[in-house]
C-alpha positions in Angstrom: 211.4 59.0 108.8 211.0 62.2 107.0 207.6 62.7 108.5 209.1 62.3 112.1 211.8 64.8 111.4 209.4 67.4 110.0 206.8 67.2 112.6 209.1 66.6 115.6 211.4 69.4 114.5 208.6 72.0 114.4 206.8 71.0 117.6 208.5 73.4 119.9 207.8 76.4 117.7 204.2 75.4 117.1 203.5 75.5 120.9 203.8 79.3 120.8 201.4 80.1 118.0 197.7 80.0 117.9 195.7 77.0 116.8 194.9 78.3 113.3 198.6 78.8 112.5 199.5 75.4 114.0 196.9 73.7 111.7 198.2 75.6 108.7 201.8 74.6 109.5 200.8 71.0 110.0 199.1 70.8 106.6 202.2 72.4 105.0 204.4 69.7 106.6 202.2 66.9 105.3 202.5 68.4 101.8 206.3 68.6 102.1 206.4 64.9 103.2 204.3 63.8 100.3 206.7 65.7 98.0 209.7 64.2 99.6 208.4 60.7 99.1 207.3 61.3 95.6 210.4 62.7 93.9 213.9 64.0 94.2 212.7 67.5 93.6 210.5 67.2 96.6 213.5 66.3 98.7 215.0 69.7 97.9 212.1 71.5 99.6 212.4 69.0 102.5 216.0 70.1 103.2 214.8 73.7 103.5 212.2 72.8 106.1 214.4 70.6 108.4 218.0 69.7 109.1 219.7 69.5 105.7 221.9 66.5 106.6 219.1 64.4 107.9 216.9 65.3 104.9 219.6 64.5 102.5 220.2 61.1 104.1 216.5 60.3 103.9 216.4 61.2 100.3 219.4 59.2 99.3 218.1 56.1 101.2 214.7 56.4 99.4 216.3 56.9 96.0 218.7 54.0 96.5 215.8 51.7 97.5 213.8 52.7 94.4 216.8 52.2 92.2 217.6 48.8 93.6 214.0 47.7 93.1 214.1 48.9 89.5 217.4 47.0 88.9 215.8 43.8 90.2 212.8 44.1 88.0 215.1 44.9 85.0 217.1 41.8 85.7 214.0 39.7 85.8 212.8 41.2 82.5 216.2 40.3 80.8 215.8 36.7 82.0 212.2 36.6 80.6 213.3 38.0 77.2 216.1 35.4 77.0 213.8 32.5 78.0 210.9 33.3 75.7 212.7 34.0 72.4 210.7 32.2 69.7 208.3 30.9 72.3 205.4 33.3 72.2 202.6 33.5 69.6 203.1 37.2 68.9 206.6 38.6 69.4 205.1 42.1 69.7 204.8 41.6 73.5 208.5 40.8 73.7 209.3 43.9 71.7 207.2 46.0 74.1 209.1 44.5 77.1 212.4 45.3 75.4 211.4 48.9 74.9 210.4 49.4 78.5 213.6 47.6 79.6 215.6 50.2 77.5 213.8 53.0 79.3 214.6 51.3 82.7 218.3 51.1 81.8 218.3 54.8 80.8 216.6 55.8 84.1 219.1 53.7 86.1 222.0 55.4 84.4 220.7 59.0 84.7 222.4 60.8 87.5 219.9 62.2 90.1 216.9 60.3 88.6 213.8 60.9 90.6 212.3 58.3 92.9 208.9 58.9 91.1 210.5 58.0 87.7 212.1 54.8 89.1 208.8 53.7 90.6 206.9 54.5 87.4 209.3 52.6 85.1 209.5 49.7 87.5 205.7 49.3 87.5 205.6 49.5 83.7 208.4 47.0 83.4 206.8 44.6 85.8 203.5 44.8 83.9 205.2 44.2 80.5 207.2 41.2 82.0 204.0 39.7 83.3 202.4 40.0 79.8 205.3 38.2 78.2 205.2 35.5 80.8 201.5 34.9 80.2 202.0 34.8 76.5 204.7 32.2 76.9 202.5 30.1 79.2 199.7 30.2 76.6 202.2 29.3 73.8 203.5 26.3 75.9 200.0 25.1 76.7 199.1 25.2 73.0 202.2 23.2 72.2 201.3 20.6 74.8 197.8 20.4 73.5 199.0 19.9 70.0 201.4 17.1 71.1 198.6 15.5 73.1 196.3 15.5 70.1 199.0 14.1 67.9 199.6 11.3 70.4 195.9 10.4 70.8 195.0 7.2 69.0 192.4 7.5 66.2 188.9 6.8 67.3 187.2 3.8 65.6 184.3 4.4 63.2 181.8 2.6 65.5 181.6 0.5 68.6 181.4 1.6 72.3 183.7 2.5 75.1 183.2 -0.9 76.6 184.0 -2.8 73.4 187.2 -4.8 72.9 190.0 -3.9 70.5 192.5 -6.0 68.7 194.0 -8.7 70.9 191.1 -8.4 73.4 192.3 -5.0 74.7 190.0 -2.1 75.6 189.1 0.0 72.5 189.2 3.8 72.5 185.8 5.3 73.1 183.7 6.1 70.0 183.3 9.7 68.9 179.7 9.0 68.3 177.3 10.7 70.7 175.9 8.6 73.5 172.5 10.4 73.3 169.8 8.6 71.3 166.7 10.6 72.2 164.9 13.4 70.3 166.8 16.6 69.9 166.4 19.4 72.4 168.0 22.8 72.4 169.0 25.5 74.9 166.3 28.1 75.7 166.3 31.9 75.4 165.2 34.0 78.4 161.6 33.9 79.4 159.9 37.2 78.5 157.9 38.3 81.6 159.5 35.5 83.6 158.9 35.7 87.4 162.4 34.4 88.2 161.3 30.9 89.2 162.9 27.7 87.8 162.5 27.8 84.0 161.0 31.2 84.0 164.1 33.5 84.2 163.6 37.0 82.7 166.1 38.5 80.2 167.6 40.7 83.0 168.7 37.6 84.9 170.6 35.9 82.0 173.6 36.7 79.9 174.7 34.8 76.8 178.2 33.4 76.5 180.4 35.2 73.9 181.7 32.4 71.8 179.0 30.0 70.8 175.3 29.5 69.8 173.3 26.2 69.5 172.5 24.6 66.2 169.3 26.7 65.8 171.3 29.9 66.5 170.0 30.4 70.0 172.7 31.9 72.3 173.8 29.8 75.3 172.3 31.7 78.2 173.2 31.3 81.9 172.6 33.4 85.0 174.7 36.6 84.9 177.3 35.5 87.4 177.5 32.0 86.0 178.2 33.4 82.5 180.9 35.7 83.9 182.6 32.8 85.6 182.3 30.6 82.5 183.9 33.2 80.4 186.9 33.2 82.6 187.0 29.4 82.6 186.8 29.3 78.9 189.8 31.6 78.6 191.8 29.1 80.6 190.4 26.1 78.7 191.2 27.7 75.3 194.8 28.4 76.5 195.1 24.7 77.5 193.5 23.0 74.5 193.7 25.6 71.7 189.9 25.9 71.2 186.8 27.1 73.1 184.8 24.9 75.4 182.1 23.1 73.5 178.5 23.6 74.8 175.3 21.6 74.2 172.7 22.9 76.7 172.6 25.7 79.2 169.4 27.4 80.4 166.3 25.3 80.0 162.9 27.0 80.3 159.9 25.3 81.9 158.2 24.3 78.6 161.4 22.5 77.5 161.6 20.7 80.9 158.0 19.5 80.4 158.9 18.2 76.9 162.0 16.5 78.0 160.2 14.8 80.9 157.5 13.5 78.5 160.1 12.2 76.0 162.7 10.8 78.3 160.8 9.9 81.4 162.6 9.8 84.8 166.0 10.4 83.1 164.9 14.0 82.9 164.2 16.1 86.0 160.7 16.9 87.2 159.7 20.1 85.5 160.4 23.1 87.7 163.3 21.3 89.5 166.0 21.1 86.9 169.3 22.8 87.7 169.2 24.0 84.1 166.1 25.9 84.9 168.0 28.1 87.4 170.6 29.1 84.7 173.3 27.5 86.8 174.0 24.3 84.8 175.7 23.5 81.5 176.1 20.4 79.4 179.0 19.8 77.2 178.4 17.6 74.1 177.8 13.9 74.8 180.9 12.9 72.9 182.8 10.3 74.9 186.1 10.7 73.0 186.1 14.4 73.6 184.5 15.0 77.0 183.9 11.4 78.3 185.3 9.8 81.4 189.1 10.0 81.5 189.5 12.3 78.6 192.0 15.2 78.9 189.2 17.8 78.5 186.9 16.4 81.2 189.8 15.7 83.6 190.9 19.3 83.2 187.4 20.7 83.7 187.0 18.6 86.9 190.3 19.7 88.2 190.2 23.4 87.3 186.5 24.1 87.1 186.1 24.6 90.9 188.6 27.5 90.8 185.9 29.3 88.6 182.9 28.1 90.6 182.0 25.2 88.2 181.8 21.7 89.7 180.5 18.3 89.0 177.6 17.4 91.4 178.1 14.2 93.3 175.1 12.5 91.5 176.7 13.1 88.1 180.1 11.6 88.9 181.1 8.3 87.5 180.2 6.5 90.7 177.2 8.7 91.4 173.5 7.9 91.3 173.0 9.2 87.8 176.4 9.4 86.0 176.5 12.2 83.4 180.0 13.0 82.2 178.7 16.0 80.3 177.0 17.9 83.2 178.5 20.7 85.3 176.9 23.2 87.7 177.9 26.7 88.9 178.2 27.0 92.7 180.0 30.3 92.9 
């Protein structure tokens, strides 16, 4: 509204001056409008450039709207503080929110507080409120995970997922690995690699930040796949209270050859493995942790696609080669 008043009010006068002066006055009007929108002090100069009553009405309306927005954010912050008492891991985030809320209350009570101040404090308050809300969500997820672990029946010392328990019922899956072949490990980047399957150079791969394999080799994936997995791991850790466990990621060509020789057709033809692209990961073959129907696997299947990580159709329980431990990045 202020912009219309300023430009419209000056149009008749500008028709009688030369082009250079008109451009100069137009630029000055834009500056005055920006000042008016930005702060109460800017509105004072607005009144001097146009009708005082109209300018004053515009300023009051803008200031009242900013004040109302600040009051709404402050009310939400008060509700968040009340609902999260004793329900965050680190109460420092709540203390920070309380400090910004006090600043907001002071700004609301100050006569003639600027629109810019109201907007700044509202933005800071909204950010602090979101931080506390996120901390509370993580705390709640950790509580849920602890309760789920406490309720989980103890795994037997032997047996298999298909065995029978007491009374003929189905026994919980064993925590023993389902893999019985020779050990294989994840691969480092291929120095001088040409970028083909199993020959990815260091520039194409990034290691995950939280784990290495038993030999100390970092778990490498293609750069974008690692970035996505880092985000997925943050959500996984918030849900289960620990990082995602890894077993294999990038697999170079030599390892693919060795696995084919040792495992036969169970392993992919060398040069065709999805692991050779840096776009696949295996979690440990531990049926009680990541097996069919476990909370961890169900969560990964449900939430992984939001981060680009999916279960290919062939690896599903009813697929052509079921592998509960295998996931691929599709972007």
